[in-house]
Residue, then its C-alpha position, 0 to 999 in steps of 0.5 A: m530508529g524508524v521504519t525502514l524503507k524495506e519494511r514500508c515496501d513489505a507492508v504495502e506489498e503484503t496489504y496488496e496480496f491480502m486485498l487480492a484474496y479479500a476481493a476474491q471472497g465476494l463479501a458484501s461487507d467487512a463486518g462479521s468475519q475475521t477476514g473482514s476485520q483484517v482488511r481494515e488492519y492491513l489498510r491501516k498498515a499500508q497507510a502508516a507505511l506510506t506516511d513519510i515514505h519519501e523521507a525513507c527513500l531519501a534516507e536509503g539513497v534513492p535518487h531525488k528525482f525518483t523519490t519525487v515520483v514515489f511521493g506523488d504515487a504514494q499520495a495518490a494511493l494513500a488518498a484512495i486507501e483513506l477513501v476506502l477506510a472511511q466507508p462504513a462497510i468494505s466489500s470485496q468489490l470495493i477492494d477489487n476496485l482499489n486493487a485495480s486503481i492505477h494509483l495503487r498499481a503505479l505505487l506498487t511498481d515503484l516499490f518493486l523497482i526500489d526493492e530490486t535496486l536495494k537488493l543490488r547494493p553490496 
C-alpha cells in the first residue's frame, strides 16, 4: 500500500514546523550544521508527500472539486520547494520567505481542512 493521505498531510505539516524553527536560527547557509542538513531532508520529505497527492485525496474520498483545489495548491507549493532545494545554500531567510509564501500557506490550509474532515469520519 502507498503513502496514505494522512501521512502526506503529516509530512508537510512537520516540514513546515521544522522550517519555522530553522528560519528563527538566522543561518546564512545550511552547510556545516546538523539543522542545516536536516532542512533539505524535510524539504525532500514534503516534496515526496506532494507527489500524487491528488490521487491520495481521491482515494480517501475527498470530493473531486476540492481535490482539484488541493492539486493546484500542491503544484504551486511544490514548485517553490523545488526552487529552494535547487539552491546551493539554504539560508534561514530563504526558508522564512518560503514559509511566508501564499502558495505554501494555501496548501497548509487545504491540508488542515482535509485533516479535520478525516477526523469527523466514523
